[in-house]
VEXGUSE-245668 format. One record per residue (C-alpha): x, y, z; residue number from 1; residue in one letter. Coordinates in Angstrom, 3 decimals. Example, Ala and Ser with C-alpha at 12.3 -4.5 7.8 and 13.67 -1.06 7.14 Angstrom:
[[12.300,-4.500,7.800],1,'A']
[[13.670,-1.060,7.140],2,'S']
This chain:
[[0.000,0.000,0.000],1,'X']
[[1.234,3.458,-0.888],2,'X']
[[1.576,6.155,1.731],3,'X']
[[0.341,9.404,0.265],4,'X']
[[1.543,12.666,1.810],5,'X']
[[-0.967,15.483,1.828],6,'X']
[[0.644,18.382,0.035],7,'X']
[[0.246,21.864,1.399],8,'X']
[[-2.326,23.851,-0.633],9,'X']
[[-0.908,26.316,-3.119],10,'X']
[[-2.553,29.124,-1.160],11,'X']
[[-4.545,29.497,2.026],12,'X']
[[-6.025,32.473,3.874],13,'X']
[[-5.954,32.171,7.654],14,'X']
[[-7.763,34.231,10.269],15,'X']
[[-6.738,34.142,13.918],16,'X']
[[-9.806,35.885,15.313],17,'X']
[[-13.384,34.517,15.275],18,'X']
[[-14.790,37.954,14.460],19,'X']
[[-13.481,37.629,10.911],20,'X']
[[-15.953,34.823,10.290],21,'X']
[[-18.492,37.611,9.622],22,'X']
[[-16.397,39.079,6.799],23,'X']
[[-16.624,38.267,3.116],24,'X']
[[-13.963,35.625,2.753],25,'X']
[[-11.282,35.638,0.033],26,'X']
[[-12.390,33.570,-2.946],27,'X']
[[-11.785,32.956,-6.636],28,'X']
[[-11.602,36.237,-8.551],29,'X']
[[-14.296,35.127,-10.999],30,'X']
[[-16.859,35.497,-8.199],31,'X']
[[-16.227,39.243,-7.940],32,'X']
[[-16.950,40.457,-11.464],33,'X']
[[-18.091,44.105,-11.521],34,'X']
[[-21.732,44.775,-12.327],35,'X']
[[-20.928,46.612,-15.545],36,'X']
[[-19.380,43.436,-16.973],37,'X']
[[-22.339,41.324,-15.883],38,'X']
[[-24.765,43.754,-17.537],39,'X']
[[-22.835,44.059,-20.782],40,'X']
[[-24.212,42.312,-23.843],41,'X']
[[-21.948,40.094,-25.911],42,'X']
[[-22.548,42.163,-29.028],43,'X']
[[-23.219,45.802,-29.771],44,'X']
[[-26.898,46.708,-29.945],45,'X']
[[-26.672,48.073,-33.481],46,'X']
[[-24.565,47.409,-36.543],47,'X']
[[-21.884,50.031,-36.978],48,'X']
[[-22.192,49.524,-40.738],49,'X']
[[-25.276,48.097,-42.492],50,'X']
[[-23.200,45.617,-44.485],51,'X']
[[-21.278,44.242,-41.502],52,'X']
[[-22.180,42.086,-38.514],53,'X']
[[-22.610,43.443,-35.013],54,'X']
[[-19.358,43.925,-33.142],55,'X']
[[-18.424,41.632,-30.257],56,'X']
[[-17.878,43.399,-26.943],57,'X']
[[-15.277,42.581,-24.298],58,'X']
[[-17.980,40.386,-22.713],59,'X']
[[-16.902,37.793,-25.308],60,'X']
[[-13.176,38.521,-25.067],61,'X']
[[-11.720,35.528,-23.227],62,'X']
[[-8.264,37.068,-22.574],63,'X']
[[-9.918,40.158,-21.038],64,'X']
[[-12.203,38.050,-18.834],65,'X']
[[-9.589,35.428,-17.918],66,'X']
[[-7.330,38.168,-16.563],67,'X']
[[-10.182,39.174,-14.270],68,'X']
[[-10.692,35.536,-13.219],69,'X']
[[-7.037,35.031,-12.363],70,'X']
[[-6.124,34.211,-8.789],71,'X']
[[-8.092,35.280,-5.731],72,'X']
[[-9.711,38.420,-4.414],73,'X']
[[-9.592,40.111,-1.032],74,'X']
[[-12.385,42.585,-0.379],75,'X']
[[-12.763,45.628,1.825],76,'X']
[[-13.720,44.414,5.320],77,'X']
[[-15.970,47.383,6.152],78,'X']
[[-17.581,50.469,4.638],79,'X']
[[-15.048,53.285,4.448],80,'X']
[[-15.946,56.929,3.854],81,'X']
[[-13.211,59.128,2.374],82,'X']
[[-13.283,62.927,2.144],83,'X']
[[-10.613,64.779,0.185],84,'X']
[[-10.038,68.535,0.353],85,'X']
[[-6.918,69.569,-1.505],86,'X']
[[-4.025,67.760,0.156],87,'X']
[[-5.957,66.858,3.293],88,'X']
[[-7.921,63.661,3.705],89,'X']
[[-10.297,62.306,6.315],90,'X']
[[-11.508,58.727,6.605],91,'X']
[[-14.227,57.150,8.653],92,'X']
[[-14.985,53.451,8.963],93,'X']
[[-18.763,53.244,8.913],94,'X']
[[-19.000,49.610,9.966],95,'X']
[[-16.942,48.969,13.088],96,'X']
[[-15.305,45.654,13.863],97,'X']
[[-14.959,45.257,17.595],98,'X']
[[-12.362,43.046,19.234],99,'X']
[[-12.024,42.198,22.893],100,'X']
[[-9.378,44.906,23.154],101,'X']
[[-11.354,47.477,21.189],102,'X']
[[-12.037,48.484,17.592],103,'X']
[[-9.674,47.428,14.848],104,'X']
[[-8.398,49.947,12.338],105,'X']
[[-9.318,49.040,8.761],106,'X']
[[-7.398,51.965,7.262],107,'X']
[[-4.113,53.439,8.437],108,'X']
[[-1.716,56.097,7.201],109,'X']
[[1.419,55.586,5.157],110,'X']
[[4.492,57.777,5.256],111,'X']
[[4.563,59.894,2.099],112,'X']
[[8.318,60.349,2.481],113,'X']
[[8.773,56.786,1.236],114,'X']
[[7.870,58.148,-2.199],115,'X']
[[10.540,60.504,-3.471],116,'X']
[[9.586,63.741,-5.280],117,'X']
[[10.615,62.050,-8.536],118,'X']
[[8.000,59.317,-8.095],119,'X']
[[4.788,59.528,-10.151],120,'X']
[[2.941,58.246,-7.065],121,'X']
[[3.204,61.345,-4.921],122,'X']
[[-0.059,62.222,-3.259],123,'X']
[[-2.113,60.846,-0.439],124,'X']
[[-1.136,57.270,0.362],125,'X']
[[-3.046,55.119,2.824],126,'X']
[[-3.042,51.447,3.716],127,'X']
[[-5.654,48.703,3.938],128,'X']
[[-5.026,46.639,7.067],129,'X']
[[-5.498,43.088,5.876],130,'X']
[[-7.313,40.689,8.239],131,'X']
[[-5.987,37.573,6.478],132,'X']
[[-2.639,35.834,6.930],133,'X']
[[-1.591,34.353,3.578],134,'X']
[[0.382,31.109,3.253],135,'X']
[[1.620,29.403,0.109],136,'X']
[[3.261,26.113,-0.755],137,'X']
[[7.099,26.074,-0.558],138,'X']
[[8.582,27.732,-3.634],139,'X']
[[5.505,29.900,-4.268],140,'X']
[[5.212,33.678,-3.964],141,'X']
[[2.192,35.949,-4.431],142,'X']
[[1.722,38.894,-6.745],143,'X']
[[-0.581,41.482,-5.159],144,'X']
[[-2.110,43.759,-7.745],145,'X']
[[-4.955,46.243,-8.097],146,'X']
[[-7.962,44.265,-9.418],147,'X']
[[-7.602,43.882,-13.176],148,'X']
[[-9.955,45.586,-15.674],149,'X']
[[-12.233,47.069,-13.068],150,'X']
[[-13.113,50.161,-15.091],151,'X']
[[-12.548,53.907,-14.950],152,'X']
[[-13.465,56.526,-12.359],153,'X']
[[-12.120,54.515,-9.464],154,'X']
[[-11.045,56.674,-6.566],155,'X']
[[-8.265,54.473,-5.243],156,'X']
[[-5.547,52.183,-6.569],157,'X']
[[-3.526,49.591,-4.654],158,'X']
[[0.178,49.333,-5.353],159,'X']
[[1.518,46.114,-6.837],160,'X']
[[3.973,43.986,-4.926],161,'X']
[[5.414,40.487,-4.638],162,'X']
[[5.886,38.698,-1.318],163,'X']
[[7.485,35.295,-0.758],164,'X']
[[4.491,34.077,1.193],165,'X']
[[6.001,30.664,1.810],166,'X']
[[8.738,32.264,3.937],167,'X']
[[7.189,35.458,5.286],168,'X']
[[5.211,34.705,8.428],169,'X']
[[3.267,37.884,9.066],170,'X']
[[0.221,39.836,7.921],171,'X']
[[0.644,41.631,4.576],172,'X']
[[-1.097,44.998,4.360],173,'X']
[[-1.901,46.822,1.128],174,'X']
[[-0.813,50.432,0.536],175,'X']
[[-2.964,52.387,-1.889],176,'X']
[[-3.147,55.878,-3.280],177,'X']
[[-6.155,58.163,-3.563],178,'X']
[[-7.091,59.038,-7.137],179,'X']
[[-8.903,62.070,-8.473],180,'X']
[[-10.592,60.848,-11.683],181,'X']
[[-12.735,63.963,-12.105],182,'X']
[[-9.947,66.411,-11.200],183,'X']
[[-11.876,67.999,-8.366],184,'X']
[[-10.492,70.183,-5.579],185,'X']
[[-12.921,68.718,-3.072],186,'X']
[[-14.725,65.387,-3.274],187,'X']
[[-15.852,62.372,-1.284],188,'X']
[[-16.458,58.700,-1.969],189,'X']
[[-17.148,55.372,-0.327],190,'X']
[[-15.241,52.125,-0.484],191,'X']
[[-18.030,49.674,0.227],192,'X']
[[-17.766,46.530,2.313],193,'X']
[[-17.171,43.622,-0.043],194,'X']
[[-15.634,45.757,-2.805],195,'X']
[[-12.526,44.034,-4.224],196,'X']
[[-9.370,45.827,-3.165],197,'X']
[[-6.552,43.454,-4.101],198,'X']
[[-6.111,40.554,-6.533],199,'X']
[[-3.804,37.796,-5.261],200,'X']
[[-1.965,35.693,-7.848],201,'X']
[[0.250,32.881,-6.496],202,'X']
[[3.072,31.724,-8.748],203,'X']
[[6.039,29.394,-8.683],204,'X']
[[9.227,31.432,-8.452],205,'X']
[[11.330,29.072,-10.553],206,'X']
[[8.829,29.519,-13.384],207,'X']
[[8.360,33.281,-13.128],208,'X']
[[11.970,34.329,-12.526],209,'X']
[[13.743,31.775,-14.694],210,'X']
[[15.716,32.642,-17.821],211,'X']
[[13.524,32.773,-20.949],212,'X']
[[14.403,31.244,-24.285],213,'X']
[[14.425,33.648,-27.223],214,'X']
[[15.012,32.274,-30.696],215,'X']
[[14.356,32.905,-34.380],216,'X']
[[12.061,30.388,-36.037],217,'X']
[[13.435,28.896,-39.245],218,'X']
[[11.634,29.409,-42.523],219,'X']
[[11.665,26.964,-45.446],220,'X']
[[10.037,26.741,-48.827],221,'X']
[[8.778,23.314,-47.828],222,'X']
[[5.624,23.864,-45.665],223,'X']
[[6.350,20.647,-43.753],224,'X']
[[9.659,22.089,-42.544],225,'X']
[[8.604,25.699,-42.096],226,'X']
[[8.927,26.246,-38.350],227,'X']
[[7.472,29.746,-38.528],228,'X']
[[4.347,28.416,-40.241],229,'X']
[[4.052,25.830,-37.459],230,'X']
[[4.219,28.536,-34.796],231,'X']
[[1.338,30.347,-36.543],232,'X']
[[-0.635,27.200,-37.359],233,'X']
[[-3.862,28.542,-35.832],234,'X']
[[-3.911,31.543,-38.148],235,'X']
[[-6.120,30.016,-40.842],236,'X']
[[-8.598,28.655,-38.292],237,'X']
[[-8.838,32.030,-36.547],238,'X']
[[-9.344,33.801,-39.875],239,'X']
[[-12.271,31.504,-40.656],240,'X']
[[-13.951,31.521,-37.255],241,'X']
[[-14.672,34.607,-35.156],242,'X']
[[-14.696,32.509,-31.960],243,'X']
[[-11.977,29.928,-32.640],244,'X']
[[-9.967,30.531,-29.483],245,'X']
[[-13.007,30.631,-27.190],246,'X']
[[-14.675,27.577,-28.756],247,'X']
[[-11.709,25.286,-29.358],248,'X']
[[-8.612,26.215,-27.385],249,'X']
[[-9.300,28.076,-24.172],250,'X']
[[-9.506,25.931,-21.053],251,'X']
[[-12.505,26.479,-18.834],252,'X']
[[-10.938,28.007,-15.751],253,'X']
[[-13.711,26.923,-13.397],254,'X']
[[-12.657,23.299,-13.944],255,'X']
[[-9.296,24.135,-12.396],256,'X']
[[-10.759,25.012,-9.005],257,'X']
[[-9.909,22.346,-6.442],258,'X']
């Protein structure tokens, strides 16, 4: 009989306090699609030209949608109200999370001096205090990135970062900067409880940081030996089918969830 060793999961989110059981738990990114994507039709409502078919929208663009499905999403633990007046900012957590020792801070400040005057990220920088400890399998790190393809007019943006979550044994918080999409001197907005704030993408370091191979494909008059033609072998199928990639080659990502 074989002795099977249970492998550590690629990623896990751990909470040390029972109060976090009331929060929206991290989950697959596909479960947090924005409403505007859900409402969008797969084709434009009218033909742009009478003699041509309706145009497909990004609702049918698999690469666009698969980027949004990638990895896992952590959401804002509580409603946060933000008021901006010039260079000053006030925040108020509208839904309090109470611990035995008192209320926990969902938002904290971040020293602006860490961004030099030459940085394009000067401005008000705050930090989401993450309630989840993140562990990964040995050899795996996590890319933390602002949620992909969320749309315009967002009032905040998390910074991207990579942490070796197999080695680092501590909570990882998420610095973010306040945006001003409408170029206003004074404005206010909410970050609602459950709104995605950070997309978590685990990856194997030896795959992501390894040396790539770059080469020139050989070309021959004989189609059977033309390496370049082989590399582009899907070209004719794509030219003859508007949905070739989606219908024949893309792997259904939901089947990968284990």
